[in-house]
Phi, psi and omega in degrees: 000147181253153176284122180263320183227123178250139173236120184238117174050042184285130184223137174218129178250147169234099187051244185270003181257131175264105183275325173235126194238093172053048185274135178219131171187170185241134166257125186267144180298132172098353184258162170252113187244119183261142175252123178231173177160167176299163171309135175085008184285350176102015186296310183289328177298322183289317177302318177298321180290315179301321182280339185095003178286337167237151176255138182289151174278331181204164177092187186223145172237116184244121182244121181052043180080359181248135175285116180244024185301322184251009182283130182287164189306313187294330179285321179297319178298320179291342175274349178110006174259099190239134173263142177252161172070016171230020183289130182257001183266020178278120181258108187299332185273348179268170178279164177307313176300315185294325179297314180290327176301319178299322178293321179296318183295321176297320179296330183283344176080009177203175185259016187059198182284117183292341183271358179264153174284105187292347181291344180247004181281117184294338175294336177263319186296312188294310180289333176291319171298324178297319181292323177297317179298317178301321186265004177083016183251013184302324182286348178254016185304327183261006177279143173285147184300328180302338181267357181283143170289168183302312179303317182292328175293322172301320177297320181297316180297327176286327173294324182291324176295318180295327179294342173275005179049061184294149165274323178217132178257129173261115181250114179254101179054061180295341182265001187298126173083004181271150172285165180306318180292317182292318180298320178295317178298318183291320179299313179299324177295316184288330173301321177286323182288332181296345173278352182245341190207147170288141187225131170251127187232128166252126187203140181272340183283092181302320178303312180302317188299308188285338175286329191257333192282141166279317179223159173226144170240133182258132180254145171214124183055033177084003186233137175290128179247352177192143177222133183179183176292161175302326178293317178298317181291320180299325186266003189272121182294327181294321177297314181296321178297322182295329179273355180045249184279006185255032186295336183292341178294331180264008179288000000 
């Protein structure tokens, strides 16, 4: 396996708080790599740094051999480093298909012919339908987003990310707020997608994390304290100490 995303000595301070503390690790191409840790461990801050929503105070982020430490979010996305579930370009009054078509148009880097009705442009429709098929939303293509349940909206956000043709997806708590049935469907979907795309996952549902992850990195106080397979992480005494009274989360 080859390294797709490298993090070297990454550091982020917020006034007197060090949220990311000299963090270094590698994300391998083709794996689902989960970031876990107790509350306040710095998981979301790290995702924000990797996606470009925050800029690091020190260190490097190297994606596919290129230094993207100071590259803005939209350029990272166009290079294939895409964050999901924080998308602000979902239009509730549009249909499911139209939302994904907008993502396809963004990925193309231009607006096509402005005098044409883009709603009938097959260059937008075909890849959008493919993304909806992958995420299980093809039957809902003509529904307005306002009519979708919470779980289906999360699937739509994921379809929009897939339309950007990512090399690596950053997923921040994709199961948050889902019912048991919705969560099971999302876990099954992520299990299929990990064969197609490298995924970095932050998620509080430990059962889902350990069932999906090829490798895990454990953060504590903004610093990685262990990386390994699910079995290695479960059996690591340093990890259990970091969780203190929450050992049952790793059972």
